[in-house]
GUKEDREN-980760 format. One record per residue: residue in three letters; x, y, z of N, C-alpha, C in turn. Coordinates in steps of 0.1 Angstrom, whole numbers, plus 2048, in hexadecimal, padded with zeros to 3 digits. Atoms other than C-alpha are relative to their C-alpha. Example, Ala and Ser with C-alpha at 12.3 -4.5 7.8 and 13.67 -1.06 7.14 Angstrom:
2
ALA8097F480087B7D384E80980C800SER7F77F58008897F58477F880B808
end
This chain:
55
MET8127F38037FA8047FB811808803GLY7F57FD7FE81181B80E7FE80F7F3GLN7FE7F58057FE8377F77F2808806PRO80F7FC7F47E184F8047F87F87FEVAL8138027FA7B984A80780080D7F5PRO8077F88017AB8627F27EF802807PRO8168007F978887080B7F67FB7F4GLY80D80480A76B85C7FF8057F67FACYS7FA80F80778183D7FA8097F6808GLY8038067F678281D8078127FF801ALA7F28017FE7A48118168077F77F6GLY7FA80A8077A67F48037FC7F2808GLU7FD80B7F07A47DC8267F87FF801VAL8068057F578F7D183F80380980CTHR7FF7F97F27917E785B7F3801809GLY8087FC7F276F7E68717FC80E7FFTRP8007F27F877880F8737F58047F9PHE80B7F480975A824865801811806GLU7FE7EC7FE76584D8657F980A7F7VAL8077F380975686B85B806808802THR7FC7F28007688858507F780D7F6VAL8017F280475C8A984880980A802GLY7FA7F57FF76F8C583D8117FC809GLY7F27FE7F77918B584B7F87FC80FARG8038007F07808B08707F97F17FCLEU80A8067F877388C87F7F47FE804VAL8108007FF74F8888807FF7FA808HIS80180D7FA74B86B88880A7F27FDSER7F480E80376184D8907FF7EE806LYS8088097F175882B89E80B7F5804LYS7F68037F877B8218A780680A806ASN7F77F67F877B8418BF7F5800808GLY8088047F175E82E8CF7F58077FBASP8087F58097418448B77F47F0803GLY8088108017328188AE7FB80A7F6PHE8077FD80F71A81788E7F9814804VAL8098007F97088318877EF7FD7FEASP80D8087FE6E88288947F8805808THR8147F57FD6D18448A67FD80A7F5ASP8047F38066C086389681480980AALA7F57FE7F26E08748B580E7FC7F5LYS7F380480B6FF86489C7FA8077EFLEU80880180F6EB86C87A8038137FEGLN80D7F17FF6DD891882812808806LYS7F67F57FC70389B89180F8017F6ILE7FA80080D71488E86C7FA8067FBVAL8017FC80C6FC89D859803812803ALA7FD7F47FC7018C087380E8067FAALA7F47FF7FF7288BA86C8008087EDILE7FF7F580971C8C284B8048077F8LYS8007F57FF7098D984880480D804ALA7F37F47FD7218F385880A7FA7F4ALA7F480080B7388E383C80480C7F4LEU8007FA8107288EF8217FB80F805ALA8077F67FD71890F83080D80E7FE
end
């Protein structure tokens, strides 16, 4: 490997990690304890970050 992974592309390996980055800011990380996006509150946190980045 050794090649950088462009934003929005898979890393080519199975890690079990799910991370959402908006505007260079990590908004949600399964690896860091946020778990799955399985509640409305978690989804709304991601949506709010996207809206703020677009504003």
